[in-house]
C-alpha positions as CSV (number, residue, x, y, z in Angstrom):
1,M,11.7,23.5,-21.8
2,P,13.0,20.3,-23.4
3,P,10.6,17.8,-24.9
4,V,8.4,15.8,-22.6
5,A,9.8,12.6,-24.0
6,E,13.4,13.7,-23.0
7,I,12.3,14.5,-19.4
8,R,10.4,11.2,-19.1
9,S,13.2,9.1,-20.5
10,A,15.8,10.7,-18.1
11,L,13.6,10.3,-15.0
12,L,12.5,6.7,-15.7
13,A,16.2,5.7,-16.4
14,W,17.1,7.3,-13.0
15,Y,14.3,5.4,-11.3
16,D,15.4,2.1,-12.7
17,R,18.7,2.6,-10.9
18,H,17.7,4.4,-7.8
19,A,14.1,3.4,-6.9
20,R,13.6,3.2,-3.1
21,V,13.0,-0.3,-1.7
22,L,9.6,-0.2,0.0
23,P,7.6,-3.1,1.3
24,W,4.5,-2.2,-0.7
25,R,6.4,-1.7,-4.0
26,S,7.4,-4.0,-6.8
27,P,10.9,-3.2,-8.1
28,P,11.0,-1.5,-11.6
29,G,11.7,-4.0,-14.3
30,S,10.7,-7.0,-12.1
31,G,7.5,-7.7,-14.1
32,E,5.7,-8.1,-10.8
33,R,2.2,-6.5,-10.6
34,P,1.8,-4.7,-7.2
35,D,-0.9,-5.9,-4.9
36,P,-3.7,-3.3,-5.1
37,Y,-4.5,-3.9,-1.4
38,R,-0.9,-3.1,-0.3
39,V,-0.7,-0.1,-2.6
40,W,-4.0,1.3,-1.2
41,L,-3.1,0.6,2.4
42,S,0.3,2.3,2.0
43,E,-1.1,5.3,0.3
44,V,-3.7,5.8,3.1
45,M,-1.0,5.4,5.7
46,L,1.4,7.8,4.0
47,Q,-1.0,10.7,3.9
48,Q,0.5,13.3,6.3
49,T,2.9,10.6,7.5
50,T,6.6,9.9,6.6
51,V,7.8,6.6,5.1
52,P,9.9,5.7,8.1
53,H,7.0,6.3,10.5
54,A,4.4,4.5,8.4
55,T,6.5,1.4,7.5
56,P,6.3,-0.5,10.8
57,Y,2.5,0.1,10.9
58,F,2.2,-1.2,7.3
59,L,4.2,-4.3,8.1
60,E,2.1,-5.0,11.2
61,F,-1.2,-4.4,9.4
62,T,-0.3,-6.8,6.6
63,R,0.9,-9.4,9.1
64,R,-2.4,-9.3,11.0
65,W,-4.6,-8.7,8.0
66,P,-2.9,-10.0,4.8
67,T,-5.9,-9.3,2.5
68,V,-8.5,-6.6,2.3
69,V,-11.1,-9.2,3.3
70,D,-9.2,-9.9,6.4
71,L,-9.0,-6.2,7.2
72,A,-12.7,-5.8,6.5
73,A,-13.4,-8.4,9.2
74,A,-11.4,-6.5,11.9
75,P,-13.5,-5.1,14.8
76,D,-13.6,-1.3,14.8
77,E,-11.8,-0.9,18.2
78,T,-9.1,-3.4,17.2
79,L,-8.2,-1.5,14.1
80,M,-8.4,1.9,15.8
81,A,-6.0,0.6,18.5
82,A,-3.6,-0.7,15.8
83,W,-3.7,2.7,14.1
84,A,-2.8,4.6,17.3
85,G,0.2,6.8,16.7
86,L,-0.3,7.3,13.0
87,G,-2.6,10.3,13.6
88,Y,-5.4,11.7,11.5
89,Y,-7.7,9.1,12.8
90,A,-10.5,9.8,10.3
91,R,-8.2,7.8,7.9
92,A,-8.6,4.7,10.0
93,R,-12.4,5.0,10.0
94,N,-12.3,5.5,6.2
95,L,-9.8,2.6,5.8
96,L,-12.3,0.2,7.5
97,A,-15.3,1.5,5.6
98,C,-13.4,1.1,2.3
99,A,-12.2,-2.4,3.1
100,R,-15.7,-3.5,3.9
101,A,-17.1,-2.0,0.7
102,V,-14.4,-3.8,-1.4
103,A,-15.1,-7.1,0.5
104,V,-18.9,-6.9,0.3
105,D,-19.7,-4.9,-2.9
106,H,-16.7,-6.0,-5.0
107,G,-16.0,-9.5,-4.0
108,G,-12.8,-8.6,-2.3
109,V,-11.3,-7.2,-5.5
110,F,-10.4,-3.5,-5.9
111,P,-11.9,-1.7,-9.0
112,D,-9.1,-1.3,-11.6
113,T,-10.0,2.2,-12.8
114,E,-9.6,5.7,-11.3
115,A,-13.4,6.3,-11.6
116,G,-14.2,2.9,-10.0
117,L,-11.8,3.6,-7.1
118,R,-13.3,7.0,-6.6
119,G,-16.6,5.3,-5.8
120,L,-15.2,3.6,-2.7
121,P,-15.8,5.3,0.7
122,G,-12.9,7.5,1.8
123,V,-11.0,7.3,-1.5
124,G,-10.3,10.8,-2.8
125,P,-8.8,11.9,-6.1
126,Y,-5.2,11.4,-5.0
127,T,-5.6,7.9,-3.6
128,A,-7.7,6.8,-6.6
129,A,-5.0,8.1,-9.0
130,A,-2.2,6.5,-7.1
131,V,-3.8,3.1,-6.9
132,A,-4.9,3.2,-10.5
133,A,-1.4,4.1,-11.7
134,I,0.7,2.0,-9.4
135,A,-1.4,-1.1,-9.0
136,F,-3.1,-1.2,-12.4
137,D,-0.7,0.8,-14.7
138,R,-3.4,3.3,-15.7
139,P,-2.1,6.7,-16.9
140,A,-3.4,8.7,-14.0
141,N,-2.0,12.0,-12.8
142,V,-0.7,11.3,-9.2
143,V,0.2,14.5,-7.4
144,D,1.3,14.6,-3.8
145,G,3.4,17.1,-2.0
146,N,6.7,15.7,-3.4
147,V,5.3,16.0,-7.0
148,E,4.0,19.5,-6.3
149,R,7.5,20.6,-5.3
150,V,9.1,19.0,-8.4
151,M,6.6,20.7,-10.7
152,A,7.0,24.1,-8.9
153,R,10.8,23.9,-9.5
154,L,10.8,22.3,-12.9
155,F,8.5,25.1,-14.3
156,A,9.5,27.9,-11.8
157,V,5.9,28.5,-10.8
158,E,5.6,31.9,-9.1
159,T,2.1,31.4,-7.7
160,P,2.5,30.5,-4.0
161,L,1.0,27.5,-2.4
162,P,-1.7,26.6,-1.7
163,A,-3.2,28.7,-4.5
164,A,-0.7,27.1,-7.0
165,K,-2.1,23.6,-6.5
166,P,-4.4,23.5,-9.6
167,E,-1.6,24.9,-11.8
168,L,0.9,22.3,-10.4
169,T,-1.6,19.5,-11.1
170,R,-2.2,20.7,-14.6
171,L,1.6,20.9,-15.3
172,A,2.1,17.4,-13.9
173,A,-0.6,16.1,-16.2
174,T,1.4,17.3,-19.2
175,L,4.1,14.7,-18.3
176,V,1.8,11.7,-17.9
177,A,1.8,9.1,-20.7
178,D,0.6,5.5,-21.4
179,R,4.1,4.1,-21.0
180,R,5.0,2.9,-17.5
181,P,2.5,5.2,-15.7
182,G,3.0,3.4,-12.4
183,D,6.7,3.7,-12.5
184,W,6.4,7.3,-13.6
185,A,4.2,8.2,-10.6
186,Q,6.7,6.5,-8.2
187,A,9.7,8.0,-9.9
188,L,8.3,11.5,-9.3
189,M,7.6,10.7,-5.7
190,D,11.1,9.3,-5.2
191,L,12.7,12.3,-6.9
192,G,10.9,14.7,-4.6
193,A,11.7,12.6,-1.5
194,T,15.4,11.9,-2.0
195,V,16.8,14.6,-4.4
196,C,14.4,17.5,-5.0
197,R,14.1,17.9,-1.2
198,P,12.2,20.7,0.5
199,K,15.5,22.2,1.8
200,S,19.0,21.8,0.3
201,P,17.9,20.0,-2.9
202,L,20.6,17.8,-4.5
203,C,20.5,19.4,-7.9
204,E,23.8,17.9,-8.9
205,R,22.2,14.4,-8.6
206,C,18.9,15.4,-10.4
207,P,18.3,13.5,-13.6
208,V,16.1,16.4,-14.9
209,A,18.2,19.3,-13.8
210,F,18.8,20.1,-17.5
211,A,15.1,21.0,-17.7
212,C,14.7,22.8,-14.3
213,A,13.6,26.4,-14.7
214,A,14.1,27.0,-10.9
215,L,17.7,25.9,-11.1
216,T,18.4,28.6,-13.7
217,T,17.3,31.2,-11.2
218,G,20.1,30.3,-8.9
219,A,17.7,29.7,-6.0
220,P,15.8,26.4,-6.6
221,D,15.0,26.0,-2.9
222,A,13.0,29.2,-3.1
223,Y,10.3,27.1,-4.9
224,P,7.6,26.3,-4.4
225,R,6.6,29.8,-3.3
226,R,4.5,29.8,-0.1
227,S,1.9,32.1,1.3
228,Q,2.5,33.2,4.9
229,K,1.0,30.7,7.3
230,A,-1.5,31.9,9.9
231,D,-0.6,31.2,13.5
232,R,-2.3,28.1,14.9
233,P,-4.8,29.0,17.7
234,R,-4.2,27.4,21.2
235,R,-6.8,25.4,23.0
236,R,-6.6,24.2,26.6
237,G,-8.2,21.5,28.7
238,F,-7.8,18.8,31.3
239,A,-6.8,15.1,31.0
240,Y,-7.6,12.7,33.8
241,V,-5.6,9.6,34.6
242,L,-7.6,7.3,36.9
243,R,-6.1,4.1,38.1
244,D,-7.6,1.2,40.1
245,G,-4.5,0.2,42.0
246,R,-4.2,-3.1,40.0
247,G,-2.1,-1.8,37.1
248,R,-5.2,-0.7,35.1
249,V,-6.1,2.8,33.8
250,A,-9.6,4.1,33.0
251,L,-10.3,4.8,29.4
252,V,-13.4,6.1,27.5
253,R,-14.5,5.9,23.9
254,R,-14.6,9.2,22.2
255,P,-17.6,10.3,20.2
256,E,-17.6,9.0,16.6
257,K,-17.7,12.6,15.2
258,G,-14.9,15.0,15.8
259,L,-11.2,14.8,16.6
260,L,-9.9,11.3,17.4
261,G,-13.5,10.1,16.8
262,G,-14.2,6.5,17.8
263,M,-10.8,6.1,19.6
264,R,-10.3,5.1,23.1
265,G,-8.7,7.8,25.2
266,L,-8.3,9.3,28.6
267,P,-11.3,11.2,29.9
268,T,-10.8,14.9,29.2
269,S,-12.6,18.2,29.6
270,D,-13.7,20.1,26.5
271,W,-10.7,21.6,24.7
272,S,-11.5,25.2,25.2
273,D,-10.8,28.2,27.5
274,A,-13.8,27.5,29.7
275,P,-13.4,27.3,33.5
276,A,-11.9,24.0,34.8
277,P,-14.7,21.4,35.0
278,A,-15.3,18.9,37.7
279,P,-13.3,15.6,37.2
280,P,-15.2,12.7,35.8
281,V,-15.5,11.0,39.2
282,A,-15.0,12.0,42.8
283,A,-11.5,11.1,43.9
284,D,-8.4,12.6,45.6
285,W,-7.1,14.1,42.4
286,C,-3.5,15.4,42.2
287,E,-2.6,17.8,39.4
288,L,0.9,17.0,38.0
289,G,1.6,19.5,35.3
290,E,1.0,20.1,31.6
291,I,1.6,18.5,28.2
292,E,1.7,20.1,24.8
293,H,0.5,18.6,21.6
294,V,0.2,20.0,18.1
295,F,-2.7,19.1,15.8
296,T,-3.1,20.2,12.2
297,H,-5.1,23.3,13.0
298,F,-4.3,24.1,16.7
299,H,-1.9,23.8,19.6
300,L,-3.3,22.0,22.6
301,T,-2.2,22.4,26.3
302,L,-3.6,19.8,28.6
303,R,-3.3,19.9,32.4
304,V,-2.9,16.4,33.7
305,A,-4.5,15.2,37.0
306,T,-4.3,11.7,38.4
307,A,-6.0,9.7,41.1
308,E,-6.9,6.2,42.2
309,G,-10.5,5.1,42.4
310,D,-13.4,3.3,40.8
311,W,-15.5,4.3,37.8
312,P,-18.2,1.8,36.6
313,D,-18.6,3.7,33.3
314,A,-15.0,3.4,32.3
315,V,-13.2,0.7,30.2
316,W,-10.4,-0.5,32.4
317,V,-7.2,-1.4,30.4
318,D,-3.8,-2.7,31.5
319,E,-1.6,0.3,31.6
320,V,1.1,-1.2,29.4
321,E,-1.5,-2.0,26.8
322,A,-3.0,1.5,27.1
323,A,0.4,3.1,26.6
324,Q,0.9,1.2,23.4
325,A,-2.6,1.7,21.9
326,L,-3.5,5.2,22.8
327,P,-3.2,8.2,20.4
328,S,0.0,10.1,21.1
329,V,-1.6,13.0,22.9
330,F,-2.9,10.6,25.6
331,R,0.4,8.7,25.7
332,K,2.0,12.0,26.6
333,A,-0.5,12.5,29.4
334,L,-0.1,9.0,30.7
335,A,3.7,9.3,30.7
336,L,3.5,12.5,32.8
337,S,1.4,10.6,35.4
338,P,3.4,8.3,37.7
339,G,2.3,4.7,38.3
340,P,0.2,3.8,41.3
341,R,3.3,2.9,43.5
342,A,5.5,5.8,42.4
343,P,5.9,8.9,44.7
344,R,3.9,11.9,43.7
345,R,6.2,14.6,44.5
346,G,5.8,18.0,42.9
347,G,2.1,17.7,42.3
348,R,-0.7,19.8,43.8
349,R,-4.2,19.0,44.7
350,S,-6.8,19.8,42.1
351,T,-9.5,22.1,43.3
């Protein structure tokens, strides 16, 4: 293994030439200090989400709420609707709680240390390290999936994921230094995202290939090792699309606790294998078919039924607005259901 200084020098020089241009990032060598609010917002959005998918949301959020104080003042339902489509909706609830804590308890200014950031609601070890390093140039150990992959290959770690995570975090810490810690964290992320890719790594372009133990095995893409994944269980249920004949669709607010908590959505049954329940209101329901959706821990099959009618307990929303603001599982169900004037061929009456 070459000296740490040699690896760091090679990777930082590569980053100076090849850093990705991202809307929340200050270019290396520019002398600009990144805005902690934008760094924090991007890191929350990028958890379990790709850069291309998160970027339009980031741009829209920062247009509507340019500061953390602005975000803190957003009504819950407005923010949750703006988040729709990013998934993992607990992140949106934590985002708002954190913004309000920064606004109220810290005068609208983010703490500038890893420990201080950890004290904010919804901020875990990774996000605290990322914001501390990137926004405040603290020598924090920032380890995401890209960095884990780089470490697994650089050191040819044989322990499979997820058991290898503590070892990979320890190895990454050996490369952290006081010099350019924010650029170092982003350089590792960029290396994993663009060169040290999950499949078909571009080893010939890698600035630290000279130090890569996995490359010497002849099969660098065999790292990181992985334990066999358990099959996701399947759950089933019903989704109900109720229209009022005036271009509006009935929505309900989901319970605060649980999956998609606090979001507006179509009324549904429980997601289980229990017998089909009664629809939420009496109407001439027509069953149209099924949609499939994959959550982190299970597959979901929803049978979709539609009707026209009235429901005093519902929130009636313009259908175009609903289609834009609903979580993706409900957008799928809404898309399966034809509009109020469309023919309903192929459906069958629900019993």
